[in-house]
VEXLUM-558987 format. One record per residue (C-alpha): x, y, z; residue number from 1; residue in one letter. Coordinates in steps of 0.25 Angstrom, whole numbers, plus 5000, padded with zeros to 4 digits. Example, Ala and Ser with C-alpha at 12.3 -4.5 7.8 and 13.67 -1.06 7.14 Angstrom:
2
((5049, 4982, 5031), 1, "a")
((5055, 4996, 5029), 2, "s")
END
This chain:
473
((5498, 5514, 5408), 1, "m")
((5483, 5512, 5409), 2, "v")
((5478, 5524, 5417), 3, "r")
((5477, 5522, 5428), 4, "r")
((5483, 5437, 5495), 5, "i")
((5468, 5438, 5496), 6, "v")
((5467, 5445, 5510), 7, "v")
((5457, 5438, 5519), 8, "c")
((5452, 5447, 5529), 9, "l")
((5441, 5440, 5537), 10, "l")
((5436, 5452, 5545), 11, "f")
((5426, 5447, 5556), 12, "l")
((5422, 5459, 5564), 13, "f")
((5406, 5507, 5423), 14, "g")
((5405, 5516, 5420), 15, "f")
((5414, 5513, 5408), 16, "a")
((5418, 5526, 5402), 17, "s")
((5423, 5528, 5388), 18, "p")
((5438, 5530, 5389), 19, "a")
((5438, 5545, 5389), 20, "f")
((5451, 5545, 5398), 21, "a")
((5461, 5535, 5402), 22, "a")
((5457, 5526, 5414), 23, "a")
((5463, 5528, 5428), 24, "n")
((5473, 5518, 5433), 25, "t")
((5474, 5523, 5448), 26, "t")
((5471, 5510, 5454), 27, "g")
((5461, 5517, 5463), 28, "l")
((5452, 5506, 5464), 29, "g")
((5462, 5499, 5473), 30, "d")
((5463, 5510, 5483), 31, "e")
((5457, 5512, 5497), 32, "i")
((5455, 5527, 5500), 33, "i")
((5456, 5533, 5513), 34, "y")
((5451, 5547, 5515), 35, "f")
((5457, 5556, 5525), 36, "v")
((5452, 5570, 5529), 37, "m")
((5466, 5576, 5533), 38, "v")
((5460, 5585, 5544), 39, "d")
((5452, 5574, 5550), 40, "r")
((5462, 5562, 5550), 41, "f")
((5475, 5565, 5558), 42, "a")
((5483, 5576, 5564), 43, "d")
((5498, 5574, 5561), 44, "g")
((5502, 5588, 5563), 45, "d")
((5496, 5597, 5574), 46, "a")
((5504, 5609, 5570), 47, "t")
((5494, 5611, 5558), 48, "n")
((5481, 5610, 5567), 49, "n")
((5476, 5624, 5563), 50, "f")
((5461, 5626, 5564), 51, "d")
((5459, 5613, 5571), 52, "v")
((5447, 5612, 5580), 53, "d")
((5443, 5597, 5584), 54, "r")
((5430, 5602, 5590), 55, "n")
((5425, 5607, 5576), 56, "n")
((5424, 5596, 5565), 57, "p")
((5424, 5608, 5555), 58, "l")
((5438, 5612, 5559), 59, "a")
((5451, 5606, 5556), 60, "f")
((5455, 5594, 5565), 61, "q")
((5470, 5593, 5563), 62, "g")
((5472, 5582, 5553), 63, "g")
((5483, 5584, 5543), 64, "d")
((5491, 5577, 5533), 65, "l")
((5502, 5573, 5543), 66, "e")
((5491, 5566, 5551), 67, "g")
((5487, 5558, 5538), 68, "v")
((5501, 5554, 5535), 69, "r")
((5504, 5550, 5550), 70, "e")
((5491, 5541, 5549), 71, "n")
((5492, 5534, 5535), 72, "l")
((5495, 5521, 5542), 73, "a")
((5480, 5521, 5547), 74, "e")
((5476, 5522, 5532), 75, "i")
((5486, 5512, 5527), 76, "v")
((5482, 5502, 5538), 77, "e")
((5467, 5503, 5534), 78, "l")
((5471, 5499, 5520), 79, "g")
((5468, 5512, 5512), 80, "a")
((5477, 5514, 5500), 81, "t")
((5474, 5529, 5497), 82, "l")
((5472, 5541, 5506), 83, "v")
((5463, 5553, 5502), 84, "w")
((5466, 5565, 5510), 85, "v")
((5457, 5578, 5510), 86, "t")
((5462, 5591, 5503), 87, "p")
((5474, 5598, 5510), 88, "v")
((5475, 5611, 5502), 89, "a")
((5476, 5624, 5510), 90, "g")
((5462, 5627, 5515), 91, "q")
((5454, 5639, 5518), 92, "i")
((5459, 5645, 5532), 93, "e")
((5446, 5650, 5538), 94, "e")
((5434, 5641, 5542), 95, "p")
((5420, 5643, 5537), 96, "i")
((5408, 5643, 5546), 97, "d")
((5400, 5631, 5546), 98, "y")
((5388, 5631, 5555), 99, "e")
((5395, 5640, 5565), 100, "g")
((5408, 5631, 5565), 101, "k")
((5421, 5634, 5558), 102, "d")
((5423, 5625, 5546), 103, "f")
((5437, 5623, 5542), 104, "y")
((5442, 5616, 5529), 105, "p")
((5447, 5604, 5537), 106, "h")
((5443, 5595, 5525), 107, "h")
((5452, 5602, 5515), 108, "g")
((5442, 5606, 5504), 109, "y")
((5442, 5621, 5506), 110, "w")
((5455, 5625, 5500), 111, "a")
((5462, 5638, 5500), 112, "r")
((5475, 5635, 5493), 113, "d")
((5477, 5622, 5485), 114, "l")
((5492, 5625, 5484), 115, "n")
((5494, 5622, 5499), 116, "e")
((5492, 5612, 5509), 117, "i")
((5483, 5617, 5521), 118, "d")
((5492, 5618, 5533), 119, "t")
((5481, 5611, 5542), 120, "r")
((5484, 5599, 5534), 121, "y")
((5499, 5600, 5533), 122, "g")
((5508, 5603, 5521), 123, "s")
((5511, 5598, 5507), 124, "e")
((5523, 5591, 5514), 125, "a")
((5513, 5584, 5523), 126, "n")
((5504, 5580, 5511), 127, "l")
((5517, 5574, 5504), 128, "k")
((5521, 5567, 5517), 129, "a")
((5507, 5561, 5518), 130, "l")
((5507, 5556, 5503), 131, "v")
((5521, 5550, 5505), 132, "d")
((5518, 5543, 5517), 133, "a")
((5505, 5537, 5511), 134, "a")
((5513, 5532, 5499), 135, "h")
((5523, 5526, 5508), 136, "a")
((5511, 5518, 5514), 137, "l")
((5505, 5514, 5501), 138, "g")
((5494, 5525, 5502), 139, "l")
((5490, 5534, 5491), 140, "k")
((5485, 5548, 5494), 141, "v")
((5475, 5557, 5487), 142, "i")
((5472, 5571, 5490), 143, "l")
((5458, 5577, 5490), 144, "d")
((5459, 5590, 5481), 145, "v")
((5448, 5600, 5478), 146, "v")
((5448, 5606, 5464), 147, "y")
((5434, 5612, 5465), 148, "n")
((5435, 5623, 5476), 149, "h")
((5442, 5631, 5486), 150, "l")
((5438, 5634, 5501), 151, "g")
((5429, 5645, 5505), 152, "y")
((5433, 5659, 5503), 153, "g")
((5444, 5656, 5493), 154, "m")
((5436, 5663, 5482), 155, "e")
((5441, 5676, 5488), 156, "n")
((5456, 5672, 5487), 157, "d")
((5462, 5680, 5475), 158, "p")
((5471, 5668, 5471), 159, "e")
((5458, 5661, 5466), 160, "f")
((5452, 5673, 5459), 161, "a")
((5443, 5668, 5447), 162, "g")
((5445, 5654, 5451), 163, "w")
((5433, 5651, 5460), 164, "l")
((5418, 5652, 5459), 165, "r")
((5412, 5656, 5472), 166, "s")
((5399, 5663, 5476), 167, "g")
((5390, 5668, 5465), 168, "e")
((5400, 5662, 5454), 169, "s")
((5397, 5648, 5459), 170, "c")
((5389, 5640, 5449), 171, "g")
((5378, 5630, 5451), 172, "g")
((5384, 5617, 5445), 173, "d")
((5394, 5607, 5450), 174, "d")
((5406, 5614, 5443), 175, "l")
((5403, 5628, 5447), 176, "t")
((5396, 5628, 5461), 177, "l")
((5404, 5632, 5473), 178, "c")
((5403, 5619, 5481), 179, "l")
((5399, 5622, 5496), 180, "a")
((5402, 5637, 5492), 181, "g")
((5417, 5634, 5490), 182, "l")
((5424, 5643, 5479), 183, "p")
((5424, 5634, 5467), 184, "d")
((5436, 5633, 5458), 185, "f")
((5434, 5637, 5443), 186, "k")
((5441, 5624, 5439), 187, "t")
((5438, 5627, 5424), 188, "e")
((5448, 5638, 5424), 189, "l")
((5462, 5633, 5420), 190, "p")
((5469, 5641, 5431), 191, "e")
((5461, 5635, 5441), 192, "v")
((5464, 5621, 5436), 193, "r")
((5479, 5624, 5436), 194, "r")
((5478, 5629, 5450), 195, "y")
((5470, 5617, 5455), 196, "l")
((5479, 5607, 5447), 197, "f")
((5492, 5612, 5452), 198, "e")
((5488, 5613, 5466), 199, "a")
((5482, 5599, 5467), 200, "n")
((5490, 5591, 5457), 201, "i")
((5503, 5598, 5461), 202, "g")
((5501, 5594, 5475), 203, "l")
((5499, 5580, 5471), 204, "a")
((5512, 5580, 5463), 205, "e")
((5520, 5586, 5475), 206, "r")
((5515, 5576, 5486), 207, "v")
((5512, 5564, 5478), 208, "g")
((5497, 5562, 5479), 209, "l")
((5491, 5550, 5473), 210, "d")
((5478, 5556, 5469), 211, "g")
((5467, 5567, 5472), 212, "f")
((5453, 5566, 5478), 213, "r")
((5445, 5576, 5470), 214, "l")
((5435, 5584, 5477), 215, "d")
((5421, 5588, 5471), 216, "t")
((5424, 5583, 5457), 217, "v")
((5410, 5586, 5452), 218, "k")
((5412, 5601, 5454), 219, "h")
((5424, 5602, 5444), 220, "i")
((5422, 5599, 5429), 221, "s")
((5427, 5586, 5422), 222, "h")
((5436, 5595, 5413), 223, "q")
((5443, 5599, 5426), 224, "f")
((5445, 5584, 5431), 225, "w")
((5450, 5580, 5417), 226, "q")
((5460, 5591, 5417), 227, "a")
((5464, 5587, 5431), 228, "h")
((5466, 5572, 5428), 229, "r")
((5475, 5576, 5416), 230, "e")
((5483, 5585, 5425), 231, "e")
((5484, 5574, 5436), 232, "v")
((5488, 5563, 5426), 233, "d")
((5499, 5572, 5421), 234, "r")
((5505, 5577, 5434), 235, "r")
((5501, 5565, 5444), 236, "l")
((5500, 5553, 5435), 237, "g")
((5488, 5545, 5430), 238, "e")
((5487, 5537, 5444), 239, "d")
((5484, 5549, 5452), 240, "f")
((5471, 5547, 5458), 241, "i")
((5459, 5556, 5457), 242, "l")
((5446, 5553, 5465), 243, "i")
((5435, 5562, 5464), 244, "g")
((5424, 5566, 5473), 245, "e")
((5411, 5567, 5466), 246, "l")
((5399, 5568, 5475), 247, "w")
((5389, 5557, 5473), 248, "d")
((5398, 5550, 5463), 249, "a")
((5394, 5537, 5457), 250, "d")
((5397, 5529, 5445), 251, "r")
((5389, 5538, 5436), 252, "f")
((5394, 5551, 5441), 253, "l")
((5409, 5546, 5440), 254, "a")
((5408, 5543, 5425), 255, "q")
((5413, 5556, 5420), 256, "p")
((5424, 5557, 5430), 257, "y")
((5429, 5543, 5426), 258, "f")
((5426, 5544, 5411), 259, "a")
((5437, 5555, 5409), 260, "n")
((5447, 5550, 5420), 261, "d")
((5444, 5562, 5429), 262, "e")
((5444, 5554, 5442), 263, "m")
((5449, 5540, 5445), 264, "d")
((5438, 5539, 5456), 265, "a")
((5426, 5546, 5462), 266, "l")
((5421, 5543, 5476), 267, "f")
((5409, 5534, 5476), 268, "d")
((5398, 5542, 5483), 269, "f")
((5388, 5532, 5477), 270, "s")
((5394, 5521, 5486), 271, "f")
((5393, 5528, 5499), 272, "r")
((5378, 5531, 5496), 273, "d")
((5374, 5517, 5492), 274, "r")
((5382, 5510, 5503), 275, "v")
((5375, 5519, 5513), 276, "f")
((5361, 5516, 5506), 277, "k")
((5364, 5501, 5507), 278, "l")
((5368, 5502, 5522), 279, "m")
((5356, 5510, 5526), 280, "n")
((5346, 5502, 5518), 281, "g")
((5342, 5512, 5507), 282, "v")
((5349, 5502, 5497), 283, "y")
((5347, 5487, 5498), 284, "d")
((5359, 5478, 5496), 285, "a")
((5354, 5474, 5482), 286, "a")
((5353, 5488, 5477), 287, "k")
((5367, 5492, 5483), 288, "f")
((5372, 5480, 5476), 289, "g")
((5367, 5485, 5462), 290, "r")
((5373, 5498, 5465), 291, "y")
((5387, 5492, 5469), 292, "l")
((5387, 5484, 5456), 293, "v")
((5387, 5497, 5447), 294, "k")
((5393, 5507, 5457), 295, "r")
((5407, 5506, 5451), 296, "h")
((5403, 5506, 5436), 297, "d")
((5413, 5517, 5432), 298, "v")
((5424, 5518, 5422), 299, "r")
((5434, 5507, 5424), 300, "e")
((5446, 5511, 5432), 301, "g")
((5439, 5522, 5440), 302, "y")
((5432, 5522, 5453), 303, "f")
((5421, 5526, 5462), 304, "l")
((5427, 5526, 5476), 305, "a")
((5417, 5521, 5487), 306, "p")
((5416, 5527, 5500), 307, "f")
((5408, 5526, 5513), 308, "l")
((5411, 5540, 5518), 309, "s")
((5417, 5553, 5515), 310, "n")
((5421, 5566, 5521), 311, "h")
((5408, 5573, 5516), 312, "d")
((5398, 5563, 5521), 313, "m")
((5394, 5557, 5534), 314, "a")
((5403, 5544, 5536), 315, "m")
((5396, 5531, 5532), 316, "m")
((5397, 5526, 5546), 317, "l")
((5389, 5538, 5551), 318, "s")
((5378, 5537, 5540), 319, "v")
((5377, 5522, 5544), 320, "l")
((5375, 5526, 5558), 321, "g")
((5388, 5521, 5564), 322, "g")
((5385, 5507, 5559), 323, "d")
((5399, 5501, 5556), 324, "t")
((5393, 5488, 5551), 325, "q")
((5386, 5495, 5540), 326, "a")
((5399, 5503, 5537), 327, "l")
((5407, 5490, 5537), 328, "g")
((5397, 5485, 5526), 329, "i")
((5398, 5498, 5518), 330, "a")
((5414, 5497, 5519), 331, "a")
((5414, 5483, 5514), 332, "t")
((5406, 5487, 5502), 333, "i")
((5415, 5499, 5499), 334, "m")
((5428, 5490, 5500), 335, "m")
((5422, 5480, 5490), 336, "s")
((5418, 5488, 5479), 337, "i")
((5426, 5495, 5467), 338, "e")
((5432, 5509, 5469), 339, "g")
((5442, 5513, 5480), 340, "p")
((5435, 5514, 5494), 341, "p")
((5436, 5527, 5502), 342, "v")
((5437, 5526, 5517), 343, "i")
((5435, 5540, 5524), 344, "v")
((5445, 5542, 5536), 345, "y")
((5439, 5536, 5549), 346, "g")
((5428, 5528, 5541), 347, "e")
((5436, 5515, 5544), 348, "e")
((5436, 5518, 5559), 349, "v")
((5422, 5522, 5561), 350, "g")
((5422, 5537, 5559), 351, "r")
((5408, 5541, 5559), 352, "r")
((5406, 5555, 5554), 353, "g")
((5392, 5561, 5552), 354, "g")
((5387, 5571, 5541), 355, "v")
((5397, 5582, 5538), 356, "w")
((5404, 5589, 5545), 357, "p")
((5404, 5577, 5555), 358, "n")
((5409, 5567, 5545), 359, "n")
((5424, 5572, 5545), 360, "r")
((5428, 5568, 5559), 361, "q")
((5442, 5566, 5562), 362, "v")
((5449, 5552, 5560), 363, "m")
((5446, 5543, 5572), 364, "p")
((5460, 5538, 5578), 365, "w")
((5455, 5531, 5590), 366, "g")
((5467, 5529, 5600), 367, "g")
((5477, 5534, 5591), 368, "r")
((5483, 5548, 5594), 369, "d")
((5479, 5554, 5580), 370, "v")
((5472, 5567, 5581), 371, "q")
((5462, 5572, 5579), 372, "p")
((5455, 5559, 5580), 373, "g")
((5462, 5552, 5591), 374, "a")
((5453, 5545, 5601), 375, "g")
((5441, 5544, 5591), 376, "i")
((5436, 5530, 5591), 377, "v")
((5439, 5521, 5579), 378, "r")
((5432, 5508, 5574), 379, "d")
((5444, 5499, 5572), 380, "e")
((5435, 5487, 5569), 381, "v")
((5429, 5495, 5557), 382, "l")
((5443, 5499, 5553), 383, "r")
((5447, 5484, 5552), 384, "e")
((5435, 5482, 5543), 385, "q")
((5439, 5493, 5534), 386, "f")
((5454, 5487, 5534), 387, "k")
((5449, 5473, 5530), 388, "a")
((5440, 5478, 5519), 389, "l")
((5451, 5487, 5513), 390, "i")
((5461, 5475, 5514), 391, "a")
((5451, 5466, 5507), 392, "l")
((5448, 5476, 5496), 393, "r")
((5463, 5478, 5494), 394, "k")
((5466, 5463, 5493), 395, "a")
((5454, 5459, 5484), 396, "n")
((5453, 5466, 5470), 397, "p")
((5439, 5461, 5468), 398, "s")
((5434, 5470, 5480), 399, "l")
((5440, 5482, 5472), 400, "r")
((5438, 5481, 5458), 401, "g")
((5428, 5470, 5453), 402, "s")
((5414, 5471, 5449), 403, "d")
((5403, 5469, 5459), 404, "i")
((5393, 5458, 5457), 405, "e")
((5381, 5457, 5467), 406, "v")
((5379, 5442, 5470), 407, "v")
((5368, 5444, 5481), 408, "y")
((5360, 5455, 5486), 409, "s")
((5347, 5458, 5493), 410, "d")
((5342, 5469, 5502), 411, "r")
((5353, 5468, 5512), 412, "d")
((5363, 5459, 5507), 413, "v")
((5373, 5461, 5495), 414, "l")
((5384, 5452, 5490), 415, "v")
((5393, 5456, 5479), 416, "y")
((5405, 5450, 5472), 417, "q")
((5417, 5457, 5469), 418, "r")
((5425, 5451, 5457), 419, "g")
((5426, 5436, 5458), 420, "e")
((5431, 5434, 5472), 421, "d")
((5425, 5444, 5482), 422, "a")
((5411, 5445, 5488), 423, "l")
((5405, 5456, 5497), 424, "v")
((5393, 5453, 5505), 425, "a")
((5384, 5463, 5512), 426, "v")
((5373, 5462, 5522), 427, "n")
((5367, 5475, 5527), 428, "r")
((5356, 5468, 5534), 429, "s")
((5354, 5467, 5550), 430, "e")
((5353, 5452, 5547), 431, "k")
((5362, 5441, 5542), 432, "a")
((5360, 5437, 5527), 433, "a")
((5361, 5425, 5519), 434, "v")
((5365, 5426, 5505), 435, "v")
((5359, 5416, 5495), 436, "e")
((5370, 5407, 5490), 437, "a")
((5366, 5407, 5476), 438, "e")
((5369, 5422, 5476), 439, "g")
((5383, 5420, 5479), 440, "l")
((5395, 5417, 5470), 441, "p")
((5401, 5403, 5472), 442, "g")
((5415, 5400, 5478), 443, "g")
((5421, 5400, 5492), 444, "s")
((5420, 5414, 5498), 445, "w")
((5428, 5419, 5510), 446, "e")
((5424, 5430, 5519), 447, "m")
((5435, 5440, 5520), 448, "v")
((5428, 5451, 5527), 449, "f")
((5415, 5453, 5535), 450, "s")
((5411, 5467, 5541), 451, "s")
((5405, 5460, 5553), 452, "v")
((5410, 5448, 5562), 453, "p")
((5407, 5436, 5553), 454, "d")
((5415, 5423, 5555), 455, "p")
((5407, 5414, 5546), 456, "a")
((5409, 5422, 5533), 457, "g")
((5398, 5414, 5525), 458, "d")
((5396, 5421, 5512), 459, "i")
((5381, 5418, 5512), 460, "g")
((5378, 5423, 5526), 461, "e")
((5380, 5438, 5529), 462, "l")
((5380, 5444, 5543), 463, "p")
((5371, 5455, 5546), 464, "a")
((5376, 5469, 5542), 465, "r")
((5389, 5464, 5536), 466, "s")
((5398, 5464, 5524), 467, "a")
((5408, 5453, 5520), 468, "r")
((5418, 5451, 5509), 469, "i")
((5421, 5437, 5503), 470, "f")
((5432, 5432, 5494), 471, "l")
((5432, 5420, 5485), 472, "l")
((5441, 5410, 5491), 473, "e")
END
């Protein structure tokens, strides 16, 4: 094994590395990733609501694994194919002080014991039930895991004596610094690796996970990640997905991780940055087009996963000033380029989180009686846009995996072709735009998506502040 209907939806409202390691065959480029912060999504079991304070955004809000399981239909109906859930390992018990407020480890990144599931999220049985239910619905599940550090104060636990850097033993480089003051695992030690591998890979074996999202990968050596890949392949199989978080990742920074098959994908921070610059006027459309052509020049079979928002940044809708038209343009671009797109919970219904810690609000559930977000207004029109874009991407391989060719660009307008049969046209201007006919490919093109009401669908005339997708008839 090498490693690793046209749907017509008229919506009117390389890096070429030497083969140091065999290539990945996960099929990850076809996935649509939906990110869930467990504590902020849905409360399915009120009996585990310890340390819940819904007046304090730094406290637990009551979401749990059972709540995610009960609401998988929401994710399936949107069209996502893969659910990424935040870490669920046992967390430190006591909050830390943050500007006079109790800050609890609701996010899951301050572990106390990697060999247990935090009772505030549920149990290992709950995690397995979630995975089994997701698989029954055709969804994959990847779990966020943290190999780099433990939670605050764990350097004082005798169980980890000699395994952690803290205080004066912290270094000044990426591999030995204590990120945000957290005790840093000495991942170069064989006994530490054994503990980390058994805790995480062992859990994946028991519950049937489809992959890991790997936290803070640049703070751990390439030697560790190569050993990790070998252990994952041996115990979980070569199709087990590994997606890494490398802050500021782009096609250049991704090279060493893909060259030796350490990761199948990295989150594409460069896309978030550039699409925001396009929408706020820092980049003109022509410059953005030049970026887009080269953005995914990585080793074949590996991916940069584009995203608009994540849980460590302000939501894209917030930085765009609440402008859903601008978000619709950005989403259209994200859904029509290579690499599995990532949707953060609530982004599709207009969740508008500001800078940290206000970017981690609860999932809006509107009129549904789902806590903790019951009664919070949702933008269902925006959700329908996301659904239409996802369906188009899934139905048209050219939108997922073909080269990008810019066929027209100026200051405000960008038209690019995907493969032989798809065109994407963007106009960020406040005025309608006319595209010169000689700049467009021949043939009969049918508009199958518009981010704004647009019954005409003329390929040469673009409404103000809009994005459209055309397919060759």
